[in-house]
C-alpha positions in Angstrom: 0.0 0.0 0.0 3.0 2.3 0.1 2.3 3.6 -3.4 -1.2 4.6 -2.3 -4.6 4.1 -4.0 -4.7 4.7 -7.8 -8.0 4.9 -9.7 -8.7 5.3 -13.4 -10.4 8.7 -13.9 -12.8 8.9 -16.8 -12.3 12.6 -16.8 -8.6 12.5 -17.5 -8.6 9.1 -19.2 -5.7 7.8 -17.1 -5.0 6.2 -13.8 -4.3 8.7 -11.1 -3.3 8.6 -7.4 -6.3 9.2 -5.3 -6.0 11.7 -2.5 -9.2 13.0 -0.9 -9.9 16.7 -0.7 -10.5 16.2 3.0 -9.1 12.9 4.5 -11.5 13.5 7.4 -14.5 13.3 5.2 -14.1 11.3 2.0 -17.2 11.9 -0.2 -18.6 9.6 -2.9 -21.8 9.7 -4.9 -23.1 6.8 -7.0 -26.2 6.9 -9.2 -28.8 4.5 -7.8 -31.9 2.8 -9.3 -35.0 4.2 -11.0 -37.5 2.2 -9.1 -40.0 0.8 -11.6 -38.8 -2.8 -11.9 -36.6 -5.2 -10.0 -32.9 -4.8 -10.8 -31.1 -7.2 -13.2 -27.6 -8.4 -12.9 -26.4 -5.6 -15.2 -27.8 -3.1 -12.6 -26.1 -5.1 -9.9 -22.6 -4.6 -11.2 -22.2 -1.0 -10.2 -24.0 -1.8 -6.9 -21.3 -4.4 -6.0 -18.3 -2.7 -7.6 -18.8 0.6 -5.8 -19.7 -1.2 -2.6 -16.2 -2.6 -2.9 -14.8 0.9 -3.3 -16.8 2.1 -0.3 -15.3 -0.8 1.7 -11.8 0.1 0.5 -12.1 3.8 1.3 -13.4 2.9 4.8 -10.4 0.6 5.2 -8.0 3.3 4.2 -9.5 6.4 5.9 -11.7 5.0 8.7 -15.3 3.9 8.8 -16.6 7.2 10.2 -14.7 9.3 7.7 -16.3 8.1 4.4 -19.7 9.4 3.2 -21.3 7.3 0.5 -24.5 8.7 -1.1 -26.6 6.5 -3.5 -29.8 8.1 -4.7 -33.2 6.6 -5.6 -35.0 8.0 -8.6 -38.7 7.7 -7.6 -40.2 10.0 -10.2 -39.7 9.3 -13.9 -41.5 8.6 -17.1 -40.7 4.9 -16.8 -42.2 4.8 -13.4 -45.4 6.5 -14.6 -45.7 4.1 -17.5 -45.1 1.0 -15.4 -47.7 2.1 -12.8 -50.3 2.6 -15.5 -49.5 -0.8 -17.0 -49.8 -2.4 -13.6 -53.0 -0.5 -12.8 -51.6 0.6 -9.4 -50.7 3.9 -7.7 -47.2 5.1 -8.3 -46.5 5.2 -4.6 -47.3 1.5 -4.3 -45.0 0.6 -7.2 -42.1 2.6 -5.9 -42.5 1.4 -2.3 -42.5 -2.2 -3.4 -39.6 -1.8 -5.8 -37.5 0.0 -3.2 -38.1 -2.9 -0.8 -37.1 -5.4 -3.5 -34.0 -3.4 -4.3 -32.9 -3.3 -0.7 -33.4 -7.1 -0.5 -31.4 -7.7 -3.6 -28.6 -5.4 -2.4 -28.4 -7.2 1.0 -28.3 -10.6 -0.7 -25.3 -9.4 -2.8 -23.5 -8.5 0.4 -23.7 -4.7 -0.1 -23.3 -2.4 2.8 -26.0 0.3 3.3 -24.9 3.7 2.0 -24.4 6.6 4.4 -27.4 8.3 2.8 -30.0 7.2 0.3 -32.0 10.3 -0.7 -35.1 10.0 -2.8 -35.8 12.5 -5.6 -39.3 13.3 -4.5 -38.0 14.5 -1.1 -35.7 17.1 -2.7 -37.8 19.2 -5.1 -36.9 22.4 -3.3 -33.2 21.9 -3.9 -33.8 21.1 -7.5 -36.0 24.2 -8.1 -33.4 26.4 -6.3 -30.6 25.0 -8.6 -32.7 25.6 -11.7 -33.4 29.2 -10.6 -29.6 29.7 -10.2 -29.0 28.4 -13.7 -31.7 30.7 -15.1 -30.2 33.7 -13.3 -26.8 33.0 -14.7 -28.0 32.7 -18.3 -27.3 28.9 -18.6 -31.0 28.0 -18.8 -34.2 29.4 -20.4 -38.0 28.9 -20.3 -39.8 27.6 -23.3 -43.3 26.1 -23.8 -43.7 25.4 -20.1 -40.3 23.8 -19.9 -37.0 24.9 -18.5 -34.0 23.8 -20.5 -30.2 23.9 -20.0 -28.6 25.7 -22.9 -25.6 23.5 -23.8 -23.7 26.1 -25.9 -23.5 28.3 -22.8 -20.8 25.9 -21.5 -17.8 25.8 -23.8 -16.3 22.8 -22.0 -19.4 20.7 -22.4 -18.4 17.2 -23.6 -15.2 17.0 -21.7 -16.1 13.9 -19.7 -17.4 11.9 -22.7 -15.0 13.3 -25.3 -17.9 13.7 -27.7 -17.8 16.4 -30.3 -20.7 18.6 -31.2 -22.2 16.3 -33.8 -21.9 13.3 -31.4 -23.5 15.2 -28.6 -26.6 16.0 -30.7 -26.8 12.5 -32.2 -26.3 10.6 -28.9 -28.3 12.7 -26.5 -31.3 10.9 -25.1 -33.5 14.0 -25.3 -36.5 15.0 -27.3 -35.8 17.1 -30.4 -38.5 19.8 -29.9 -39.2 23.0 -31.8 -39.0 25.1 -28.7 -35.3 24.3 -28.1 -32.7 26.9 -28.9 -30.2 24.1 -29.6 -30.8 20.4 -30.4 -28.5 19.4 -27.6 -30.3 21.4 -24.9 -31.8 19.2 -22.2 -34.7 19.4 -19.8 -34.4 20.7 -16.3 -38.1 21.0 -15.5 -41.1 19.9 -17.6 -44.9 20.3 -17.2 -46.9 17.5 -15.8 -50.3 16.4 -17.2 -53.3 16.3 -14.8 -53.1 12.5 -14.5 -49.3 12.6 -13.8 -47.4 13.4 -10.6 -46.4 17.1 -10.4 -45.3 19.8 -8.0 -45.7 23.5 -7.9 -42.9 25.6 -9.2 -42.2 29.1 -10.6 -42.8 27.7 -14.0 -46.1 25.9 -13.2 -47.0 22.5 -12.0 -44.5 20.0 -13.2 -41.6 17.6 -12.3 -37.8 17.7 -12.6 -35.7 16.3 -15.4 -33.6 13.2 -14.5 -30.2 14.9 -14.6 -31.0 17.8 -12.2 -32.0 15.3 -9.5 -28.5 14.0 -9.0 -26.9 17.4 -9.1 -29.2 18.6 -6.4 -28.9 15.6 -4.1 -25.2 15.2 -4.5 -24.6 18.8 -3.3 -27.3 18.5 -0.6 -25.6 15.5 1.1 -21.9 15.9 0.2 -21.6 19.6 0.6 -19.7 22.2 -1.4 -18.3 21.1 -4.8 -16.1 19.5 -5.9 -16.4 16.2 -4.0 -14.1 13.2 -4.3 -15.8 10.5 -6.4 -18.8 10.2 -8.7 -19.5 6.8 -10.1 -21.9 4.7 -12.2 -22.1 2.5 -15.2 -20.5 3.4 -18.5 -23.9 4.0 -20.0 -24.2 7.0 -17.7 -21.2 8.9 -19.0 -23.3 10.5 -21.7 -25.6 12.2 -21.4 -26.4 11.8 -17.7 -23.0 12.5 -16.1 -22.1 15.0 -18.7 -25.3 16.9 -18.0 -24.8 16.7 -14.2 -21.4 18.4 -14.7 -22.9 21.1 -16.8 -25.6 21.9 -14.3 -23.5 21.8 -11.2 -20.4 23.6 -12.6 -22.4 26.3 -14.3 -24.5 27.0 -11.2 -21.5 27.2 -8.9 -18.9 28.8 -11.3 -16.6 25.8 -11.0 -14.5 23.7 -13.4 -15.1 20.4 -11.4 -18.1 18.7 -9.9 -16.1 15.7 -8.7 -12.4 15.1 -8.9 -12.7 11.4 -9.9 -15.2 9.8 -12.2 -15.4 6.0 -12.2 -17.4 3.9 -14.6 -17.9 0.1 -14.7 -18.1 -2.0 -17.8 -21.3 -3.8 -18.9 -22.6 -7.2 -18.0 -23.0 -9.1 -21.3 -25.3 -11.8 -22.6 -23.9 -13.6 -25.6 -21.5 -10.7 -26.2 -24.3 -8.0 -26.0 -24.8 -5.5 -23.3 -27.5 -6.6 -20.9 -30.4 -4.1 -21.2 -34.1 -4.0 -20.9 -34.3 -2.4 -24.3 -32.7 -5.5 -25.8 -34.9 -7.9 -23.9 -31.9 -10.0 -22.6 -32.1 -9.2 -18.9 -31.8 -11.7 -16.1 -33.1 -10.4 -12.8 -31.0 -10.6 -9.7 -34.0 -12.3 -8.0 -34.0 -15.0 -10.7 -30.3 -15.8 -10.2 -30.7 -15.8 -6.5 -33.2 -18.7 -6.8 -30.3 -20.9 -8.0 -27.1 -19.4 -6.6 -26.1 -17.9 -3.3 -25.9 -14.1 -3.3 -22.2 -14.4 -2.4 -21.5 -16.4 -5.5 -23.2 -13.7 -7.6 -21.1 -11.1 -5.9 -17.9 -13.1 -6.5 -18.8 -13.6 -10.2 -19.4 -9.8 -10.6 -16.0 -9.1 -9.1 -14.2 -11.8 -11.1 -13.4 -9.5 -14.0 -11.8 -6.0 -13.6 -14.6 -3.5 -13.1 -13.8 -1.5 -16.2 -14.0 -4.6 -18.4 -17.2 -6.4 -19.6 -18.2 -9.5 -17.7 -20.2 -12.4 -19.3 -23.3 -13.7 -17.6 -23.1 -17.5 -18.1 -24.1 -20.6 -16.1 -20.5 -21.7 -16.2 -19.2 -18.5 -14.7 -21.7 -18.6 -11.8 -21.0 -22.2 -11.1 -17.3 -21.5 -11.1 -17.9 -18.7 -8.5 -20.0 -20.9 -6.4 -17.4 -23.7 -6.5 -14.6 -21.3 -5.5 -16.6 -20.2 -2.5 -17.4 -23.8 -1.6 -13.6 -24.6 -1.7 -12.8 -21.6 0.5 -15.6 -22.3 3.0 -14.5 -25.9 3.3 -11.1 -24.6 4.3 -12.7 -22.6 7.0 -14.9 -25.5 8.1 -12.0 -28.0 8.2 -9.9 -25.5 10.3 -12.9 -24.8 12.6 -12.8 -21.0 11.8 -16.1 -19.7 13.0 -18.2 -16.9 11.4 -17.5 -14.5 14.2 -13.7 -15.0 13.9 -12.4 -11.8 12.1 -9.5 -13.7 10.7 -6.1 -12.1 9.9 -5.7 -9.5 7.2 -2.2 -9.0 6.1 -3.0 -6.4 3.5 -2.4 -8.4 0.4 -6.0 -8.0 -0.9 -5.9 -4.3 0.0 -2.6 -3.9 -1.9 -4.2 -5.5 -5.0 -7.3 -3.3 -4.8 -5.1 -0.2 -4.5 -4.3 -0.7 -8.1 -7.6 0.5 -9.6 -9.7 -2.1 -7.8 -7.8 -5.0 -9.4 -10.2 -7.7 -8.2 -8.7 -10.6 -10.3 -5.4 -10.1 -8.4 -7.3 -9.9 -5.1 -9.2 -13.1 -5.8 -5.9 -14.8 -6.7 -4.7 -14.0 -3.2 -7.6 -16.0 -1.8 -7.0 -19.0 -4.1 -3.4 -19.0 -3.0 -4.2 -19.0 0.7 -6.8 -21.8 0.3 -4.2 -23.9 -1.5 -1.6 -23.4 1.2 -4.2 -24.3 3.8 -5.1 -27.5 2.0 -1.4 -28.4 1.8 -0.6 -27.6 5.4 1.1 -30.4 7.3 -0.3 -29.6 10.7 -3.7 -28.5 12.1 -2.0 -25.3 13.5 -0.6 -24.4 10.1 -3.9 -25.2 8.4 -5.8 -22.9 10.9 -3.2 -20.1 10.3 -3.8 -20.0 6.6 -7.6 -20.4 7.0 -7.7 -17.4 9.3 -5.6 -15.4 6.8 -8.0 -16.5 4.0 -11.0 -15.3 6.1 -9.3 -12.0 7.1 -8.2 -11.1 3.5 -11.6 -12.0 2.0 -13.4 -9.6 4.4 -12.4 -6.5 2.3 -14.1 -8.1 -0.7 -17.3 -8.7 1.3 -16.8 -12.4 1.2 -16.6 -15.4 3.6 -18.6 -13.7 6.4 -21.1 -16.5 6.8 -21.0 -19.6 9.1 -18.9 -22.1 7.0 -20.9 -25.2 7.9 -24.2 -23.5 7.3 -23.1 -22.0 4.0 -21.8 -25.4 2.8 -25.2 -26.9 3.6 -27.2 -24.3 1.7 -25.0 -23.1 -1.1 -26.6 -25.3 -3.8 -30.0 -24.9 -5.4 -32.9 -26.3 -3.5 -32.7 -30.1 -3.3 -35.3 -32.8 -3.1 -34.5 -33.3 0.5 -35.0 -30.7 3.2 -32.4 -30.2 6.0 -34.7 -32.2 8.4 -34.9 -35.1 5.9 -31.1 -35.2 5.5 -30.6 -35.3 9.2 -33.3 -38.0 9.5 -31.4 -40.2 7.0 -28.1 -39.5 8.7 -29.5 -40.6 12.0 -30.7 -43.8 10.4 -27.3 -44.3 8.8 -25.6 -43.8 12.1 -27.8 -46.4 13.7 -27.2 -48.8 10.8 -23.5 -48.5 11.1 -23.6 -49.0 14.9 -25.6 -52.2 14.3 -23.0 -53.1 11.6 -25.8 -53.1 9.0 -23.5 -51.8 6.3 -25.8 -52.6 3.4 -28.4 -50.2 4.8 -25.8 -47.6 5.7 -24.4 -47.7 2.1 -27.9 -47.5 0.6 -28.7 -44.4 2.7 -25.4 -42.8 1.7 -26.2 -43.5 -2.0 -29.6 -42.0 -1.6 -28.2 -38.8 0.0 -25.5 -38.5 -2.7 -28.1 -39.0 -5.4 -29.9 -36.0 -3.9 -26.8 -33.9 -4.1 -25.7 -34.3 -0.5 -22.0 -34.8 0.0 -21.0 -36.7 3.3 -17.8 -36.4 5.2 -17.3 -38.9 8.0 -15.2 -37.7 10.9 -13.0 -39.9 13.1 -15.2 -39.1 16.1 -18.1 -40.8 14.4 -19.8 -37.5 13.4 -20.8 -36.9 9.8 -20.6 -33.4 8.2 -22.6 -32.8 5.1 -23.1 -30.2 2.4 -25.1 -29.7 -0.8 -23.3 -30.3 -4.0 
């Protein structure tokens, strides 16, 4: 760790040494979900990747010194359309989807952010920011809308590197006759009578998507610039570009955040996973077949800036790696409450732009050394090092024996049924009825139950 933390900054397009503006209050903002449907594994990648960054910053600067803000967009055209389709109130849809999001995030081993503001609670801040942009000549009113005038900011496009033609062609904004410039984007728009809306100086309406994050980031992180702004690569343009435009023009600054981090896509058959392509796999669907910890490990298995393929084989590989590591802990009798021993090797790997493949290689190496240990003491030493190093990745926190029993998909036999057969097998072995004992073992193995007989007569088991 002597070289310090280095992160790839999208703004500069190079890896830079990270030094917080104020080491006593390290500030990070990550764009959260628009709550109209359950998240898919593509949405889960930034959730897990930037949870890892949160953990690393806490490790480096102290738990109480890192502020992590992850917003919730709870007013949006997609939400309105989904509620209509479902025939339910918007409030019911968003409340349920937020609960589901929290459940999925917890299953993936993500820590709760310091703050999780909702857009609808911060309309006053958004309106005030829009008024400032109007007063400074960076925005204008037209046909009941308020729009940001892109040509008023000469440096617009610096984050994405898009030229003028690309900005207009790639902007996800409506081309409307009331715009002064095709690239101008909405800050506030009128709301129909049957849509959610709030009073404003420009009439009843609702905010544009981009202004929400600018207002909430400043509200919870304080004066600009802050340290890190992060999200998926698909947010670089126009969302993050527009956030920069709004925030910097309103405050007369060159920077909104010093570091901009963006994760690569989750792919299905070589294509980006996206609702628009119809190739999404919901996190809830994957969790029906794989432990959340295995999904987390799979999402971290590739470097965060590179794409990662969603395949059955990759998820099985992650689950099998965890099974191997948990078996090391179980064999060495390392309990869930044991913090283990962290020597800093995973932290050192992560300090190089969150190099998770190198960090995971550290865990594989420790597991191998534990399995090759020549004494129980040496095996326990490496097992505790494995557990301690894995903690920074958000892994191996569960009870090893319990995890091994429940890591596989639901089997035909319940836990109680397994234990009942094991008791019958113990009785058969005691009575030297080896035919019955062998038959019960075969039945259990056919149901995916792996048995491990101990010298003391006890039998441990886990699901294959």
